mmCIF file as gemmi writes it, N, C-alpha and C atoms, coordinates in Angstrom:
data_model
loop_
_atom_site.group_PDB
_atom_site.id
_atom_site.type_symbol
_atom_site.label_atom_id
_atom_site.label_alt_id
_atom_site.label_comp_id
_atom_site.label_asym_id
_atom_site.label_entity_id
_atom_site.label_seq_id
_atom_site.pdbx_PDB_ins_code
_atom_site.Cartn_x
_atom_site.Cartn_y
_atom_site.Cartn_z
_atom_site.occupancy
_atom_site.B_iso_or_equiv
_atom_site.pdbx_formal_charge
_atom_site.auth_seq_id
_atom_site.auth_asym_id
_atom_site.pdbx_PDB_model_num
ATOM 1 N N . MET Axp A 1 ? 23.05 11.426 25.648 1 0 ? 1 A 1
ATOM 2 C CA . MET Axp A 1 ? 23.107 10.677 24.429 1 0 ? 1 A 1
ATOM 3 C C . MET Axp A 1 ? 24.528 10.207 24.155 1 0 ? 1 A 1
ATOM 4 N N . LYS Axp A 2 ? 25.498 11.031 24.512 1 0 ? 2 A 1
ATOM 5 C CA . LYS Axp A 2 ? 26.88 10.633 24.307 1 0 ? 2 A 1
ATOM 6 C C . LYS Axp A 2 ? 27.245 9.455 25.193 1 0 ? 2 A 1
ATOM 7 N N . LYS Axp A 3 ? 26.675 9.437 26.425 1 0 ? 3 A 1
ATOM 8 C CA . LYS Axp A 3 ? 26.948 8.321 27.326 1 0 ? 3 A 1
ATOM 9 C C . LYS Axp A 3 ? 26.365 7.026 26.773 1 0 ? 3 A 1
ATOM 10 N N . ALA Axp A 4 ? 25.16 7.117 26.206 1 0 ? 4 A 1
ATOM 11 C CA . ALA Axp A 4 ? 24.524 5.929 25.629 1 0 ? 4 A 1
ATOM 12 C C . ALA Axp A 4 ? 25.305 5.434 24.427 1 0 ? 4 A 1
ATOM 13 N N . ALA Axp A 5 ? 25.821 6.358 23.632 1 0 ? 5 A 1
ATOM 14 C CA . ALA Axp A 5 ? 26.616 5.972 22.468 1 0 ? 5 A 1
ATOM 15 C C . ALA Axp A 5 ? 27.927 5.345 22.906 1 0 ? 5 A 1
ATOM 16 N N . ALA Axp A 6 ? 28.476 5.846 23.992 1 0 ? 6 A 1
ATOM 17 C CA . ALA Axp A 6 ? 29.726 5.286 24.487 1 0 ? 6 A 1
ATOM 18 C C . ALA Axp A 6 ? 29.53 3.875 25.023 1 0 ? 6 A 1
ATOM 19 N N . LYS Axp A 7 ? 28.392 3.615 25.62 1 0 ? 7 A 1
ATOM 20 C CA . LYS Axp A 7 ? 28.112 2.291 26.148 1 0 ? 7 A 1
ATOM 21 C C . LYS Axp A 7 ? 27.675 1.318 25.055 1 0 ? 7 A 1
ATOM 22 N N . GLY Axp A 8 ? 27.348 1.817 23.878 1 0 ? 8 A 1
ATOM 23 C CA . GLY Axp A 8 ? 26.916 0.955 22.781 1 0 ? 8 A 1
ATOM 24 C C . GLY Axp A 8 ? 25.425 0.656 22.812 1 0 ? 8 A 1
ATOM 25 N N . GLU Axp A 9 ? 24.655 1.436 23.564 1 0 ? 9 A 1
ATOM 26 C CA . GLU Axp A 9 ? 23.215 1.218 23.643 1 0 ? 9 A 1
ATOM 27 C C . GLU Axp A 9 ? 22.518 1.931 22.495 1 0 ? 9 A 1
ATOM 28 N N . MET Axp A 10 ? 21.374 1.399 22.103 1 0 ? 10 A 1
ATOM 29 C CA . MET Axp A 10 ? 20.593 2.044 21.042 1 0 ? 10 A 1
ATOM 30 C C . MET Axp A 10 ? 19.637 3.059 21.666 1 0 ? 10 A 1
ATOM 31 N N . THR Axp A 11 ? 19.542 4.205 21.051 1 0 ? 11 A 1
ATOM 32 C CA . THR Axp A 11 ? 18.626 5.234 21.538 1 0 ? 11 A 1
ATOM 33 C C . THR Axp A 11 ? 17.587 5.56 20.469 1 0 ? 11 A 1
ATOM 34 N N . THR Axp A 12 ? 17.183 4.571 19.723 1 0 ? 12 A 1
ATOM 35 C CA . THR Axp A 12 ? 16.265 4.811 18.606 1 0 ? 12 A 1
ATOM 36 C C . THR Axp A 12 ? 14.895 4.208 18.882 1 0 ? 12 A 1
ATOM 37 N N . THR Axp A 13 ? 14.323 4.52 20.045 1 0 ? 13 A 1
ATOM 38 C CA . THR Axp A 13 ? 12.995 4.002 20.356 1 0 ? 13 A 1
ATOM 39 C C . THR Axp A 13 ? 11.948 4.62 19.444 1 0 ? 13 A 1
ATOM 40 N N . ILE Axp A 14 ? 12.173 5.838 19.01 1 0 ? 14 A 1
ATOM 41 C CA . ILE Axp A 14 ? 11.236 6.476 18.093 1 0 ? 14 A 1
ATOM 42 C C . ILE Axp A 14 ? 11.211 5.711 16.771 1 0 ? 14 A 1
ATOM 43 N N . ALA Axp A 15 ? 12.356 5.302 16.294 1 0 ? 15 A 1
ATOM 44 C CA . ALA Axp A 15 ? 12.42 4.548 15.046 1 0 ? 15 A 1
ATOM 45 C C . ALA Axp A 15 ? 11.692 3.218 15.194 1 0 ? 15 A 1
ATOM 46 N N . HIS Axp A 16 ? 11.825 2.568 16.348 1 0 ? 16 A 1
ATOM 47 C CA . HIS Axp A 16 ? 11.126 1.304 16.579 1 0 ? 16 A 1
ATOM 48 C C . HIS Axp A 16 ? 9.61 1.513 16.6 1 0 ? 16 A 1
ATOM 49 N N . ASP Axp A 17 ? 9.174 2.618 17.206 1 0 ? 17 A 1
ATOM 50 C CA . ASP Axp A 17 ? 7.747 2.922 17.23 1 0 ? 17 A 1
ATOM 51 C C . ASP Axp A 17 ? 7.212 3.16 15.816 1 0 ? 17 A 1
ATOM 52 N N . GLU Axp A 18 ? 7.995 3.86 15.01 1 0 ? 18 A 1
ATOM 53 C CA . GLU Axp A 18 ? 7.573 4.112 13.63 1 0 ? 18 A 1
ATOM 54 C C . GLU Axp A 18 ? 7.512 2.819 12.836 1 0 ? 18 A 1
ATOM 55 N N . ILE Axp A 19 ? 8.465 1.939 13.054 1 0 ? 19 A 1
ATOM 56 C CA . ILE Axp A 19 ? 8.46 0.643 12.368 1 0 ? 19 A 1
ATOM 57 C C . ILE Axp A 19 ? 7.255 -0.171 12.796 1 0 ? 19 A 1
ATOM 58 N N . ASP Axp A 20 ? 6.961 -0.171 14.094 1 0 ? 20 A 1
ATOM 59 C CA . ASP Axp A 20 ? 5.789 -0.899 14.584 1 0 ? 20 A 1
ATOM 60 C C . ASP Axp A 20 ? 4.5 -0.35 13.98 1 0 ? 20 A 1
ATOM 61 N N . GLU Axp A 21 ? 4.424 0.986 13.851 1 0 ? 21 A 1
ATOM 62 C CA . GLU Axp A 21 ? 3.238 1.594 13.24 1 0 ? 21 A 1
ATOM 63 C C . GLU Axp A 21 ? 3.106 1.199 11.779 1 0 ? 21 A 1
ATOM 64 N N . HIS Axp A 22 ? 4.225 1.17 11.063 1 0 ? 22 A 1
ATOM 65 C CA . HIS Axp A 22 ? 4.192 0.763 9.655 1 0 ? 22 A 1
ATOM 66 C C . HIS Axp A 22 ? 3.798 -0.701 9.515 1 0 ? 22 A 1
ATOM 67 N N . LEU Axp A 23 ? 4.318 -1.552 10.395 1 0 ? 23 A 1
ATOM 68 C CA . LEU Axp A 23 ? 3.953 -2.968 10.354 1 0 ? 23 A 1
ATOM 69 C C . LEU Axp A 23 ? 2.476 -3.177 10.674 1 0 ? 23 A 1
ATOM 70 N N . ALA Axp A 24 ? 1.969 -2.42 11.644 1 0 ? 24 A 1
ATOM 71 C CA . ALA Axp A 24 ? 0.552 -2.523 11.993 1 0 ? 24 A 1
ATOM 72 C C . ALA Axp A 24 ? -0.322 -2.033 10.842 1 0 ? 24 A 1
ATOM 73 N N . ALA Axp A 25 ? 0.099 -0.956 10.183 1 0 ? 25 A 1
ATOM 74 C CA . ALA Axp A 25 ? -0.669 -0.445 9.032 1 0 ? 25 A 1
ATOM 75 C C . ALA Axp A 25 ? -0.639 -1.445 7.886 1 0 ? 25 A 1
ATOM 76 N N . PHE Axp A 26 ? 0.513 -2.07 7.661 1 0 ? 26 A 1
ATOM 77 C CA . PHE Axp A 26 ? 0.62 -3.083 6.602 1 0 ? 26 A 1
ATOM 78 C C . PHE Axp A 26 ? -0.276 -4.275 6.912 1 0 ? 26 A 1
ATOM 79 N N . ALA Axp A 27 ? -0.3 -4.72 8.161 1 0 ? 27 A 1
ATOM 80 C CA . ALA Axp A 27 ? -1.151 -5.848 8.549 1 0 ? 27 A 1
ATOM 81 C C . ALA Axp A 27 ? -2.626 -5.493 8.38 1 0 ? 27 A 1
ATOM 82 N N . ALA Axp A 28 ? -2.994 -4.256 8.707 1 0 ? 28 A 1
ATOM 83 C CA . ALA Axp A 28 ? -4.387 -3.825 8.558 1 0 ? 28 A 1
ATOM 84 C C . ALA Axp A 28 ? -4.774 -3.78 7.083 1 0 ? 28 A 1
ATOM 85 N N . ARG Axp A 29 ? -3.87 -3.276 6.231 1 0 ? 29 A 1
ATOM 86 C CA . ARG Axp A 29 ? -4.15 -3.251 4.787 1 0 ? 29 A 1
ATOM 87 C C . ARG Axp A 29 ? -4.292 -4.664 4.24 1 0 ? 29 A 1
ATOM 88 N N . LYS Axp A 30 ? -3.42 -5.544 4.671 1 0 ? 30 A 1
ATOM 89 C CA . LYS Axp A 30 ? -3.461 -6.935 4.219 1 0 ? 30 A 1
ATOM 90 C C . LYS Axp A 30 ? -4.784 -7.589 4.626 1 0 ? 30 A 1
ATOM 91 N N . GLN Axp A 31 ? -5.213 -7.349 5.861 1 0 ? 31 A 1
ATOM 92 C CA . GLN Axp A 31 ? -6.482 -7.907 6.33 1 0 ? 31 A 1
ATOM 93 C C . GLN Axp A 31 ? -7.647 -7.319 5.539 1 0 ? 31 A 1
ATOM 94 N N . PHE Axp A 32 ? -7.613 -6.01 5.262 1 0 ? 32 A 1
ATOM 95 C CA . PHE Axp A 32 ? -8.683 -5.373 4.509 1 0 ? 32 A 1
ATOM 96 C C . PHE Axp A 32 ? -8.791 -5.945 3.105 1 0 ? 32 A 1
ATOM 97 N N . VAL Axp A 33 ? -7.655 -6.087 2.424 1 0 ? 33 A 1
ATOM 98 C CA . VAL Axp A 33 ? -7.67 -6.621 1.06 1 0 ? 33 A 1
ATOM 99 C C . VAL Axp A 33 ? -8.167 -8.061 1.064 1 0 ? 33 A 1
ATOM 100 N N . SER Axp A 34 ? -7.732 -8.839 2.033 1 0 ? 34 A 1
ATOM 101 C CA . SER Axp A 34 ? -8.159 -10.235 2.123 1 0 ? 34 A 1
ATOM 102 C C . SER Axp A 34 ? -9.668 -10.335 2.332 1 0 ? 34 A 1
ATOM 103 N N . VAL Axp A 35 ? -10.18 -9.558 3.265 1 0 ? 35 A 1
ATOM 104 C CA . VAL Axp A 35 ? -11.616 -9.586 3.55 1 0 ? 35 A 1
ATOM 105 C C . VAL Axp A 35 ? -12.413 -9.055 2.362 1 0 ? 35 A 1
ATOM 106 N N . ALA Axp A 36 ? -11.926 -7.998 1.718 1 0 ? 36 A 1
ATOM 107 C CA . ALA Axp A 36 ? -12.637 -7.422 0.573 1 0 ? 36 A 1
ATOM 108 C C . ALA Axp A 36 ? -12.713 -8.407 -0.587 1 0 ? 36 A 1
ATOM 109 N N . MET Axp A 37 ? -11.614 -9.093 -0.864 1 0 ? 37 A 1
ATOM 110 C CA . MET Axp A 37 ? -11.634 -10.068 -1.954 1 0 ? 37 A 1
ATOM 111 C C . MET Axp A 37 ? -12.535 -11.259 -1.615 1 0 ? 37 A 1
ATOM 112 N N . ASN Axp A 38 ? -12.453 -11.73 -0.386 1 0 ? 38 A 1
ATOM 113 C CA . ASN Axp A 38 ? -13.281 -12.851 0.032 1 0 ? 38 A 1
ATOM 114 C C . ASN Axp A 38 ? -14.761 -12.49 -0.029 1 0 ? 38 A 1
ATOM 115 N N . MET Axp A 39 ? -15.09 -11.32 0.483 1 0 ? 39 A 1
ATOM 116 C CA . MET Axp A 39 ? -16.483 -10.89 0.465 1 0 ? 39 A 1
ATOM 117 C C . MET Axp A 39 ? -16.946 -10.608 -0.959 1 0 ? 39 A 1
ATOM 118 N N . GLY Axp A 40 ? -16.065 -10.132 -1.815 1 0 ? 40 A 1
ATOM 119 C CA . GLY Axp A 40 ? -16.428 -9.823 -3.197 1 0 ? 40 A 1
ATOM 120 C C . GLY Axp A 40 ? -16.906 -11.043 -3.958 1 0 ? 40 A 1
ATOM 121 N N . TRP Axp A 41 ? -16.134 -12.132 -3.905 1 0 ? 41 A 1
ATOM 122 C CA . TRP Axp A 41 ? -16.569 -13.314 -4.666 1 0 ? 41 A 1
ATOM 123 C C . TRP Axp A 41 ? -17.788 -13.952 -4.011 1 0 ? 41 A 1
ATOM 124 N N . GLN Axp A 42 ? -17.891 -13.896 -2.675 1 0 ? 42 A 1
ATOM 125 C CA . GLN Axp A 42 ? -19.075 -14.454 -2.018 1 0 ? 42 A 1
ATOM 126 C C . GLN Axp A 42 ? -20.335 -13.667 -2.39 1 0 ? 42 A 1
ATOM 127 N N . LEU Axp A 43 ? -20.237 -12.349 -2.4 1 0 ? 43 A 1
ATOM 128 C CA . LEU Axp A 43 ? -21.389 -11.529 -2.792 1 0 ? 43 A 1
ATOM 129 C C . LEU Axp A 43 ? -21.742 -11.758 -4.253 1 0 ? 43 A 1
ATOM 130 N N . GLY Axp A 44 ? -20.719 -11.879 -5.101 1 0 ? 44 A 1
ATOM 131 C CA . GLY Axp A 44 ? -20.973 -12.123 -6.517 1 0 ? 44 A 1
ATOM 132 C C . GLY Axp A 44 ? -21.754 -13.405 -6.732 1 0 ? 44 A 1
ATOM 133 N N . LEU Axp A 45 ? -21.313 -14.475 -6.106 1 0 ? 45 A 1
ATOM 134 C CA . LEU Axp A 45 ? -22.02 -15.752 -6.255 1 0 ? 45 A 1
ATOM 135 C C . LEU Axp A 45 ? -23.401 -15.712 -5.612 1 0 ? 45 A 1
ATOM 136 N N . THR Axp A 46 ? -23.498 -15.045 -4.465 1 0 ? 46 A 1
ATOM 137 C CA . THR Axp A 46 ? -24.775 -14.974 -3.759 1 0 ? 46 A 1
ATOM 138 C C . THR Axp A 46 ? -25.823 -14.231 -4.576 1 0 ? 46 A 1
ATOM 139 N N . VAL Axp A 47 ? -25.41 -13.258 -5.364 1 0 ? 47 A 1
ATOM 140 C CA . VAL Axp A 47 ? -26.365 -12.486 -6.156 1 0 ? 47 A 1
ATOM 141 C C . VAL Axp A 47 ? -26.576 -13.097 -7.541 1 0 ? 47 A 1
ATOM 142 N N . ILE Axp A 48 ? -25.507 -13.501 -8.193 1 0 ? 48 A 1
ATOM 143 C CA . ILE Axp A 48 ? -25.61 -13.954 -9.585 1 0 ? 48 A 1
ATOM 144 C C . ILE Axp A 48 ? -26.369 -15.277 -9.721 1 0 ? 48 A 1
ATOM 145 N N . ILE Axp A 49 ? -26.071 -16.241 -8.865 1 0 ? 49 A 1
ATOM 146 C CA . ILE Axp A 49 ? -26.694 -17.565 -9.011 1 0 ? 49 A 1
ATOM 147 C C . ILE Axp A 49 ? -28.216 -17.506 -8.875 1 0 ? 49 A 1
ATOM 148 N N . PRO Axp A 50 ? -28.774 -16.893 -7.817 1 0 ? 50 A 1
ATOM 149 C CA . PRO Axp A 50 ? -30.24 -16.838 -7.743 1 0 ? 50 A 1
ATOM 150 C C . PRO Axp A 50 ? -30.876 -16.048 -8.896 1 0 ? 50 A 1
ATOM 151 N N . VAL Axp A 51 ? -30.242 -14.973 -9.335 1 0 ? 51 A 1
ATOM 152 C CA . VAL Axp A 51 ? -30.823 -14.181 -10.421 1 0 ? 51 A 1
ATOM 153 C C . VAL Axp A 51 ? -30.828 -14.995 -11.721 1 0 ? 51 A 1
ATOM 154 N N . ILE Axp A 52 ? -29.763 -15.708 -11.994 1 0 ? 52 A 1
ATOM 155 C CA . ILE Axp A 52 ? -29.729 -16.557 -13.199 1 0 ? 52 A 1
ATOM 156 C C . ILE Axp A 52 ? -30.804 -17.634 -13.12 1 0 ? 52 A 1
ATOM 157 N N . ILE Axp A 53 ? -30.949 -18.235 -11.959 1 0 ? 53 A 1
ATOM 158 C CA . ILE Axp A 53 ? -31.996 -19.253 -11.789 1 0 ? 53 A 1
ATOM 159 C C . ILE Axp A 53 ? -33.374 -18.632 -11.989 1 0 ? 53 A 1
ATOM 160 N N . GLY Axp A 54 ? -33.598 -17.425 -11.443 1 0 ? 54 A 1
ATOM 161 C CA . GLY Axp A 54 ? -34.881 -16.751 -11.615 1 0 ? 54 A 1
ATOM 162 C C . GLY Axp A 54 ? -35.176 -16.435 -13.071 1 0 ? 54 A 1
ATOM 163 N N . VAL Axp A 55 ? -34.174 -15.984 -13.814 1 0 ? 55 A 1
ATOM 164 C CA . VAL Axp A 55 ? -34.364 -15.68 -15.232 1 0 ? 55 A 1
ATOM 165 C C . VAL Axp A 55 ? -34.692 -16.957 -16.005 1 0 ? 55 A 1
ATOM 166 N N . LYS Axp A 56 ? -33.989 -18.034 -15.716 1 0 ? 56 A 1
ATOM 167 C CA . LYS Axp A 56 ? -34.25 -19.309 -16.4 1 0 ? 56 A 1
ATOM 168 C C . LYS Axp A 56 ? -35.653 -19.824 -16.089 1 0 ? 56 A 1
ATOM 169 N N . LEU Axp A 57 ? -36.085 -19.693 -14.835 1 0 ? 57 A 1
ATOM 170 C CA . LEU Axp A 57 ? -37.451 -20.114 -14.484 1 0 ? 57 A 1
ATOM 171 C C . LEU Axp A 57 ? -38.49 -19.25 -15.189 1 0 ? 57 A 1
ATOM 172 N N . ASP Axp A 58 ? -38.236 -17.942 -15.273 1 0 ? 58 A 1
ATOM 173 C CA . ASP Axp A 58 ? -39.149 -17.063 -16 1 0 ? 58 A 1
ATOM 174 C C . ASP Axp A 58 ? -39.235 -17.447 -17.474 1 0 ? 58 A 1
ATOM 175 N N . ASP Axp A 59 ? -38.118 -17.788 -18.079 1 0 ? 59 A 1
ATOM 176 C CA . ASP Axp A 59 ? -38.124 -18.22 -19.484 1 0 ? 59 A 1
ATOM 177 C C . ASP Axp A 59 ? -38.89 -19.527 -19.653 1 0 ? 59 A 1
ATOM 178 N N . HIS Axp A 60 ? -38.702 -20.436 -18.716 1 0 ? 60 A 1
ATOM 179 C CA . HIS Axp A 60 ? -39.342 -21.75 -18.831 1 0 ? 60 A 1
ATOM 180 C C . HIS Axp A 60 ? -40.859 -21.661 -18.639 1 0 ? 60 A 1
ATOM 181 N N . PHE Axp A 61 ? -41.3 -20.917 -17.636 1 0 ? 61 A 1
ATOM 182 C CA . PHE Axp A 61 ? -42.732 -20.833 -17.327 1 0 ? 61 A 1
ATOM 183 C C . PHE Axp A 61 ? -43.417 -19.637 -17.977 1 0 ? 61 A 1
ATOM 184 N N . HIS Axp A 62 ? -42.708 -18.844 -18.739 1 0 ? 62 A 1
ATOM 185 C CA . HIS Axp A 62 ? -43.242 -17.67 -19.44 1 0 ? 62 A 1
ATOM 186 C C . HIS Axp A 62 ? -43.902 -16.68 -18.48 1 0 ? 62 A 1
ATOM 187 N N . THR Axp A 63 ? -43.267 -16.495 -17.354 1 0 ? 63 A 1
ATOM 188 C CA . THR Axp A 63 ? -43.692 -15.465 -16.391 1 0 ? 63 A 1
ATOM 189 C C . THR Axp A 63 ? -42.58 -14.441 -16.334 1 0 ? 63 A 1
ATOM 190 N N . SER Axp A 64 ? -42.88 -13.254 -16.81 1 0 ? 64 A 1
ATOM 191 C CA . SER Axp A 64 ? -41.812 -12.295 -17.07 1 0 ? 64 A 1
ATOM 192 C C . SER Axp A 64 ? -40.971 -11.935 -15.85 1 0 ? 64 A 1
ATOM 193 N N . PRO Axp A 65 ? -41.426 -11.123 -14.902 1 0 ? 65 A 1
ATOM 194 C CA . PRO Axp A 65 ? -40.458 -10.732 -13.875 1 0 ? 65 A 1
ATOM 195 C C . PRO Axp A 65 ? -40.623 -11.437 -12.53 1 0 ? 65 A 1
ATOM 196 N N . SER Axp A 66 ? -41.597 -12.32 -12.39 1 0 ? 66 A 1
ATOM 197 C CA . SER Axp A 66 ? -41.928 -12.813 -11.047 1 0 ? 66 A 1
ATOM 198 C C . SER Axp A 66 ? -40.823 -13.654 -10.414 1 0 ? 66 A 1
ATOM 199 N N . TYR Axp A 67 ? -40.313 -14.66 -11.1 1 0 ? 67 A 1
ATOM 200 C CA . TYR Axp A 67 ? -39.259 -15.488 -10.511 1 0 ? 67 A 1
ATOM 201 C C . TYR Axp A 67 ? -37.947 -14.716 -10.374 1 0 ? 67 A 1
ATOM 202 N N . THR Axp A 68 ? -37.699 -13.831 -11.305 1 0 ? 68 A 1
ATOM 203 C CA . THR Axp A 68 ? -36.476 -13.023 -11.214 1 0 ? 68 A 1
ATOM 204 C C . THR Axp A 68 ? -36.535 -12.097 -10.009 1 0 ? 68 A 1
ATOM 205 N N . LEU Axp A 69 ? -37.693 -11.483 -9.774 1 0 ? 69 A 1
ATOM 206 C CA . LEU Axp A 69 ? -37.818 -10.612 -8.602 1 0 ? 69 A 1
ATOM 207 C C . LEU Axp A 69 ? -37.732 -11.401 -7.306 1 0 ? 69 A 1
ATOM 208 N N . ALA Axp A 70 ? -38.344 -12.592 -7.28 1 0 ? 70 A 1
ATOM 209 C CA . ALA Axp A 70 ? -38.247 -13.432 -6.091 1 0 ? 70 A 1
ATOM 210 C C . ALA Axp A 70 ? -36.788 -13.836 -5.839 1 0 ? 70 A 1
ATOM 211 N N . ALA Axp A 71 ? -36.083 -14.185 -6.909 1 0 ? 71 A 1
ATOM 212 C CA . ALA Axp A 71 ? -34.672 -14.558 -6.769 1 0 ? 71 A 1
ATOM 213 C C . ALA Axp A 71 ? -33.839 -13.371 -6.317 1 0 ? 71 A 1
ATOM 214 N N . LEU Axp A 72 ? -34.2 -12.185 -6.776 1 0 ? 72 A 1
ATOM 215 C CA . LEU Axp A 72 ? -33.48 -10.986 -6.357 1 0 ? 72 A 1
ATOM 216 C C . LEU Axp A 72 ? -33.676 -10.725 -4.861 1 0 ? 72 A 1
ATOM 217 N N . MET Axp A 73 ? -34.871 -10.982 -4.366 1 0 ? 73 A 1
ATOM 218 C CA . MET Axp A 73 ? -35.132 -10.838 -2.924 1 0 ? 73 A 1
ATOM 219 C C . MET Axp A 73 ? -34.307 -11.858 -2.133 1 0 ? 73 A 1
ATOM 220 N N . ILE Axp A 74 ? -34.248 -13.084 -2.621 1 0 ? 74 A 1
ATOM 221 C CA . ILE Axp A 74 ? -33.438 -14.114 -1.96 1 0 ? 74 A 1
ATOM 222 C C . ILE Axp A 74 ? -31.965 -13.707 -1.989 1 0 ? 74 A 1
ATOM 223 N N . ALA Axp A 75 ? -31.517 -13.175 -3.125 1 0 ? 75 A 1
ATOM 224 C CA . ALA Axp A 75 ? -30.127 -12.738 -3.254 1 0 ? 75 A 1
ATOM 225 C C . ALA Axp A 75 ? -29.822 -11.601 -2.288 1 0 ? 75 A 1
ATOM 226 N N . ALA Axp A 76 ? -30.76 -10.689 -2.101 1 0 ? 76 A 1
ATOM 227 C CA . ALA Axp A 76 ? -30.543 -9.579 -1.166 1 0 ? 76 A 1
ATOM 228 C C . ALA Axp A 76 ? -30.408 -10.098 0.259 1 0 ? 76 A 1
ATOM 229 N N . GLY Axp A 77 ? -31.257 -11.057 0.627 1 0 ? 77 A 1
ATOM 230 C CA . GLY Axp A 77 ? -31.139 -11.668 1.954 1 0 ? 77 A 1
ATOM 231 C C . GLY Axp A 77 ? -29.815 -12.394 2.129 1 0 ? 77 A 1
ATOM 232 N N . GLY Axp A 78 ? -29.398 -13.108 1.096 1 0 ? 78 A 1
ATOM 233 C CA . GLY Axp A 78 ? -28.108 -13.792 1.146 1 0 ? 78 A 1
ATOM 234 C C . GLY Axp A 78 ? -26.95 -12.817 1.257 1 0 ? 78 A 1
ATOM 235 N N . ALA Axp A 79 ? -27.044 -11.698 0.566 1 0 ? 79 A 1
ATOM 236 C CA . ALA Axp A 79 ? -25.98 -10.688 0.626 1 0 ? 79 A 1
ATOM 237 C C . ALA Axp A 79 ? -25.866 -10.1 2.031 1 0 ? 79 A 1
ATOM 238 N N . VAL Axp A 80 ? -27.001 -9.881 2.673 1 0 ? 80 A 1
ATOM 239 C CA . VAL Axp A 80 ? -26.984 -9.381 4.051 1 0 ? 80 A 1
ATOM 240 C C . VAL Axp A 80 ? -26.29 -10.384 4.966 1 0 ? 80 A 1
ATOM 241 N N . LEU Axp A 81 ? -26.572 -11.659 4.777 1 0 ? 81 A 1
ATOM 242 C CA . LEU Axp A 81 ? -25.922 -12.691 5.592 1 0 ? 81 A 1
ATOM 243 C C . LEU Axp A 81 ? -24.42 -12.752 5.337 1 0 ? 81 A 1
ATOM 244 N N . VAL Axp A 82 ? -24.011 -12.599 4.086 1 0 ? 82 A 1
ATOM 245 C CA . VAL Axp A 82 ? -22.577 -12.613 3.767 1 0 ? 82 A 1
ATOM 246 C C . VAL Axp A 82 ? -21.869 -11.459 4.451 1 0 ? 82 A 1
ATOM 247 N N . VAL Axp A 83 ? -22.443 -10.272 4.376 1 0 ? 83 A 1
ATOM 248 C CA . VAL Axp A 83 ? -21.817 -9.1 5.003 1 0 ? 83 A 1
ATOM 249 C C . VAL Axp A 83 ? -21.769 -9.275 6.519 1 0 ? 83 A 1
ATOM 250 N N . LYS Axp A 84 ? -22.844 -9.779 7.098 1 0 ? 84 A 1
ATOM 251 C CA . LYS Axp A 84 ? -22.886 -10.007 8.551 1 0 ? 84 A 1
ATOM 252 C C . LYS Axp A 84 ? -21.817 -11.01 8.97 1 0 ? 84 A 1
ATOM 253 N N . ASN Axp A 85 ? -21.673 -12.091 8.221 1 0 ? 85 A 1
ATOM 254 C CA . ASN Axp A 85 ? -20.654 -13.093 8.547 1 0 ? 85 A 1
ATOM 255 C C . ASN Axp A 85 ? -19.248 -12.525 8.423 1 0 ? 85 A 1
ATOM 256 N N . MET Axp A 86 ? -19.019 -11.692 7.411 1 0 ? 86 A 1
ATOM 257 C CA . MET Axp A 86 ? -17.697 -11.081 7.241 1 0 ? 86 A 1
ATOM 258 C C . MET Axp A 86 ? -17.376 -10.142 8.403 1 0 ? 86 A 1
ATOM 259 N N . ILE Axp A 87 ? -18.349 -9.371 8.836 1 0 ? 87 A 1
ATOM 260 C CA . ILE Axp A 87 ? -18.134 -8.464 9.965 1 0 ? 87 A 1
ATOM 261 C C . ILE Axp A 87 ? -17.803 -9.263 11.216 1 0 ? 87 A 1
ATOM 262 N N . ASN Axp A 88 ? -18.537 -10.349 11.454 1 0 ? 88 A 1
ATOM 263 C CA . ASN Axp A 88 ? -18.26 -11.193 12.614 1 0 ? 88 A 1
ATOM 264 C C . ASN Axp A 88 ? -16.868 -11.822 12.521 1 0 ? 88 A 1
ATOM 265 N N . GLN Axp A 89 ? -16.472 -12.25 11.331 1 0 ? 89 A 1
ATOM 266 C CA . GLN Axp A 89 ? -15.154 -12.851 11.141 1 0 ? 89 A 1
ATOM 267 C C . GLN Axp A 89 ? -14.04 -11.849 11.43 1 0 ? 89 A 1
ATOM 268 N N . VAL Axp A 90 ? -14.19 -10.628 10.929 1 0 ? 90 A 1
ATOM 269 C CA . VAL Axp A 90 ? -13.178 -9.594 11.176 1 0 ? 90 A 1
ATOM 270 C C . VAL Axp A 90 ? -13.106 -9.274 12.664 1 0 ? 90 A 1
ATOM 271 N N . ASN Axp A 91 ? -14.253 -9.189 13.313 1 0 ? 91 A 1
ATOM 272 C CA . ASN Axp A 91 ? -14.248 -8.917 14.751 1 0 ? 91 A 1
ATOM 273 C C . ASN Axp A 91 ? -13.551 -10.032 15.516 1 0 ? 91 A 1
ATOM 274 N N . ARG Axp A 92 ? -13.8 -11.302 15.159 1 0 ? 92 A 1
ATOM 275 C CA . ARG Axp A 92 ? -13.133 -12.419 15.819 1 0 ? 92 A 1
ATOM 276 C C . ARG Axp A 92 ? -11.622 -12.364 15.599 1 0 ? 92 A 1
ATOM 277 N N . GLU Axp A 93 ? -11.182 -12.066 14.374 1 0 ? 93 A 1
ATOM 278 C CA . GLU Axp A 93 ? -9.749 -11.988 14.084 1 0 ? 93 A 1
ATOM 279 C C . GLU Axp A 93 ? -9.092 -10.868 14.878 1 0 ? 93 A 1
ATOM 280 N N . GLN Axp A 94 ? -9.781 -9.744 15.028 1 0 ? 94 A 1
ATOM 281 C CA . GLN Axp A 94 ? -9.216 -8.65 15.789 1 0 ? 94 A 1
ATOM 282 C C . GLN Axp A 94 ? -9.157 -8.969 17.278 1 0 ? 94 A 1
ATOM 283 N N . GLN Axp A 95 ? -10.137 -9.715 17.779 1 0 ? 95 A 1
ATOM 284 C CA . GLN Axp A 95 ? -10.112 -10.135 19.183 1 0 ? 95 A 1
ATOM 285 C C . GLN Axp A 95 ? -8.964 -11.103 19.431 1 0 ? 95 A 1
ATOM 286 N N . GLU Axp A 96 ? -8.692 -11.994 18.472 1 0 ? 96 A 1
ATOM 287 C CA . GLU Axp A 96 ? -7.6 -12.961 18.629 1 0 ? 96 A 1
ATOM 288 C C . GLU Axp A 96 ? -6.24 -12.27 18.607 1 0 ? 96 A 1
ATOM 289 N N . GLU Axp A 97 ? -6.117 -11.196 17.843 1 0 ? 97 A 1
ATOM 290 C CA . GLU Axp A 97 ? -4.857 -10.463 17.789 1 0 ? 97 A 1
ATOM 291 C C . GLU Axp A 97 ? -4.537 -9.773 19.093 1 0 ? 97 A 1
ATOM 292 N N . LYS Axp A 98 ? -5.565 -9.35 19.815 1 0 ? 98 A 1
ATOM 293 C CA . LYS Axp A 98 ? -5.358 -8.653 21.102 1 0 ? 98 A 1
ATOM 294 C C . LYS Axp A 98 ? -5.063 -9.674 22.14 1 0 ? 98 A 1
């Protein structure tokens, strides 16, 4: 170590590894927050819009839960598609990083 210090070389590879780990953890957190926020508003719209439409149709046609339940089923299918698309997107982003 004294020889390396005399030559002016850096012997802090451990510090570089720790920095790389912190940067990788920060990038993973950033990706998680981005995906969570994106999926959150998509799921919100996917569920809220059909349910509101179902409630309005039930009010208009005086059929109590039928259109709302049908809209809820459509919303559940849409939510599954949103989650599936998000998983595929994250997998593609991780493949591009490698």
